[in-house]
N, CA and C of each residue as an Amber inpcrd file, in Angstrom:
protein
   162
 -41.0130000 -30.6570000 -24.5030000 -40.3420000 -29.7220000 -23.5820000
 -41.3690000 -28.5460000 -23.8450000 -41.5360000 -27.7070000 -22.3890000
 -42.7280000 -26.7430000 -22.1330000 -42.0750000 -25.8540000 -21.6620000
 -41.9360000 -24.7690000 -22.1020000 -41.6750000 -23.2360000 -21.0140000
 -42.2720000 -23.2680000 -19.9980000 -41.6210000 -23.2520000 -18.5270000
 -42.4580000 -23.2090000 -17.1930000 -42.2170000 -21.7040000 -16.9110000
 -43.6200000 -20.9350000 -16.6110000 -43.3180000 -20.0760000 -15.9360000
 -42.7610000 -19.5450000 -14.5640000 -42.8190000 -20.8320000 -13.9690000
 -42.3430000 -21.1190000 -12.4940000 -40.5340000 -21.0850000 -12.6210000
 -40.0730000 -21.5750000 -13.3480000 -38.6140000 -21.8000000 -13.2220000
 -38.1660000 -20.6770000 -14.4790000 -38.8480000 -20.3790000 -15.2240000
 -38.3610000 -19.5320000 -16.6060000 -37.7060000 -20.6120000 -17.6070000
 -37.9930000 -21.6530000 -17.6880000 -37.1700000 -22.1650000 -18.5340000
 -37.9440000 -23.5680000 -19.2280000 -37.3740000 -24.0480000 -19.8630000
 -37.8140000 -25.4180000 -20.4150000 -37.8130000 -26.5100000 -19.4400000
 -39.1200000 -27.2200000 -19.4140000 -39.2950000 -28.6560000 -18.6960000
 -39.5760000 -29.6730000 -19.7050000 -39.5500000 -30.8630000 -18.6350000
 -39.8390000 -32.1320000 -19.2260000 -41.2550000 -32.0610000 -19.2890000
 -42.7100000 -32.6630000 -20.2600000 -44.0520000 -32.6050000 -20.0710000
 -44.4680000 -33.2400000 -18.7000000 -43.3280000 -34.0460000 -18.3520000
 -43.9510000 -35.3020000 -17.4560000 -43.8450000 -33.9470000 -15.9580000
 -42.4880000 -33.3430000 -15.7300000 -42.2610000 -32.6810000 -14.6390000
 -43.7830000 -31.9390000 -14.8720000 -43.8260000 -31.4090000 -15.9230000
 -45.5740000 -30.1580000 -15.6070000 -46.3960000 -30.5910000 -15.0290000
 -47.0140000 -31.8920000 -15.2960000 -47.5990000 -32.5480000 -14.7310000
 -47.8130000 -32.9020000 -13.5660000 -46.4700000 -33.5010000 -13.0830000
 -46.3640000 -33.5730000 -11.7200000 -46.8230000 -31.9840000 -10.9710000
 -46.1950000 -31.3170000 -11.1350000 -46.0700000 -29.8150000 -10.8810000
 -47.9410000 -29.5740000 -10.5840000 -48.0530000 -29.7460000 -11.9630000
 -49.6910000 -29.0840000 -11.7470000 -50.8740000 -30.1900000 -10.8110000
 -50.6110000 -31.5170000 -10.6680000 -51.0710000 -32.3650000  -9.7290000
 -50.6030000 -32.0380000  -8.4280000 -49.6870000 -31.6350000  -8.0040000
 -49.2960000 -30.8780000  -6.5350000 -50.2830000 -29.3930000  -6.2370000
 -50.0130000 -28.5060000  -7.4230000 -50.8120000 -27.1370000  -7.3850000
 -52.0160000 -27.5930000  -7.1250000 -52.7040000 -28.6940000  -7.7230000
 -54.4790000 -29.1550000  -7.2940000 -54.5650000 -29.8160000  -6.2290000
 -53.4440000 -30.5310000  -5.7370000 -53.8340000 -31.0020000  -4.2910000
 -53.5160000 -32.6200000  -4.7430000 -53.5500000 -32.9910000  -5.8640000
 -53.4640000 -34.4840000  -6.1280000 -52.2480000 -35.3190000  -5.5870000
 -51.3210000 -34.2730000  -5.3260000 -49.8280000 -35.1800000  -5.0040000
 -49.7130000 -34.0650000  -3.8390000 -48.4020000 -35.1230000  -3.0850000
 -47.6790000 -34.2520000  -1.9730000 -46.7150000 -33.3060000  -2.4180000
 -46.2590000 -32.3560000  -2.0970000 -45.4000000 -31.4420000  -2.3370000
 -44.1520000 -31.5250000  -2.4080000 -44.1900000 -33.2040000  -1.3980000
 -42.7640000 -33.5500000  -1.5540000 -41.6930000 -34.0910000  -2.5010000
 -42.8450000 -34.2130000  -3.4180000 -42.3330000 -34.9010000  -4.5500000
 -41.7700000 -33.7610000  -5.5980000 -41.8930000 -32.3430000  -5.2660000
 -41.8360000 -31.6390000  -6.2210000 -40.0350000 -31.1460000  -5.8460000
 -39.3480000 -30.9070000  -6.9360000 -38.0160000 -30.5770000  -6.6680000
 -38.0100000 -28.9380000  -6.0200000 -36.7170000 -28.9330000  -5.3150000
 -36.4340000 -27.7870000  -4.3400000 -36.6220000 -26.5810000  -5.3340000
 -36.2430000 -26.5610000  -6.8150000 -36.3060000 -25.4700000  -7.5350000
 -37.3030000 -24.6940000  -7.7790000 -38.7130000 -25.9990000  -7.7820000
 -40.3090000 -25.4420000  -7.6510000 -40.5630000 -24.6620000  -6.6660000
 -40.1960000 -25.7500000  -5.3670000 -40.8470000 -25.2660000  -4.2770000
 -40.0920000 -23.7720000  -3.3840000 -38.9640000 -23.3340000  -3.9910000
 -38.3170000 -21.9990000  -3.4880000 -38.8480000 -20.8210000  -4.0450000
 -39.6300000 -20.8730000  -4.8100000 -40.2030000 -19.8210000  -5.9290000
 -41.6790000 -19.4860000  -5.3190000 -41.7350000 -18.4200000  -4.8050000
 -42.7580000 -17.7600000  -3.7970000 -43.8870000 -17.4970000  -5.1170000
 -45.6670000 -18.1990000  -4.2370000 -46.5400000 -18.1520000  -5.0880000
 -46.4160000 -19.1880000  -6.2370000 -45.5630000 -20.1170000  -6.3200000
 -45.4380000 -20.9330000  -7.6620000 -46.7280000 -21.6300000  -7.6790000
 -47.9340000 -22.3990000  -6.7490000 -48.8700000 -22.5600000  -7.3090000
 -50.0450000 -21.5770000  -8.0140000 -49.7350000 -20.3240000  -7.6820000
 -50.7340000 -19.4580000  -8.3210000 -49.8950000 -19.2270000  -9.7440000
 -48.6480000 -19.1510000  -9.9720000 -47.8350000 -18.9540000 -11.1390000
 -48.4990000 -20.8660000 -12.0450000 -48.2930000 -21.2650000 -11.2770000
 -48.6760000 -22.7980000 -12.3170000 -50.1960000 -22.6100000 -12.6520000
 -50.9670000 -22.1050000 -11.9230000 -52.5720000 -22.2500000 -12.0160000
 -52.9080000 -21.1300000 -13.2940000 -51.9650000 -20.3330000 -13.4490000
 -52.2880000 -19.4070000 -14.1810000 -51.6610000 -19.4360000 -15.4290000
 -50.6890000 -20.5750000 -15.8100000 -49.8720000 -20.6890000 -16.7320000
 -51.1520000 -21.4600000 -17.9850000 -50.5970000 -21.0030000 -19.4100000
 -51.3990000 -21.3750000 -20.2350000 -51.4700000 -22.7560000 -20.7190000
 -50.7040000 -23.7660000 -19.7960000 -50.3110000 -25.0350000 -20.0770000
 -51.2680000 -25.7420000 -19.1600000 -51.5180000 -25.2720000 -18.0530000
 -52.3170000 -25.5370000 -16.6050000 -53.5130000 -26.8940000 -16.8730000
 -54.1460000 -26.3760000 -17.8900000 -55.6320000 -27.7340000 -18.1460000
 -55.2770000 -28.0720000 -19.6090000 -53.9830000 -28.1170000 -20.0180000
 -53.9570000 -28.9810000 -21.3730000 -53.3090000 -30.5900000 -21.1400000
């Protein structure tokens, strides 16, 4: 589990990878859950997360 700064909760590592892929343009936003998409600036939050490049 990883503490996600977008949701302020623990998420599965696989979900983190999906969010990172979408934030980098490697996957379509349609695969994200609504709780991620509703957060303003979620891409920037993701890109600044310490887990982003891990």
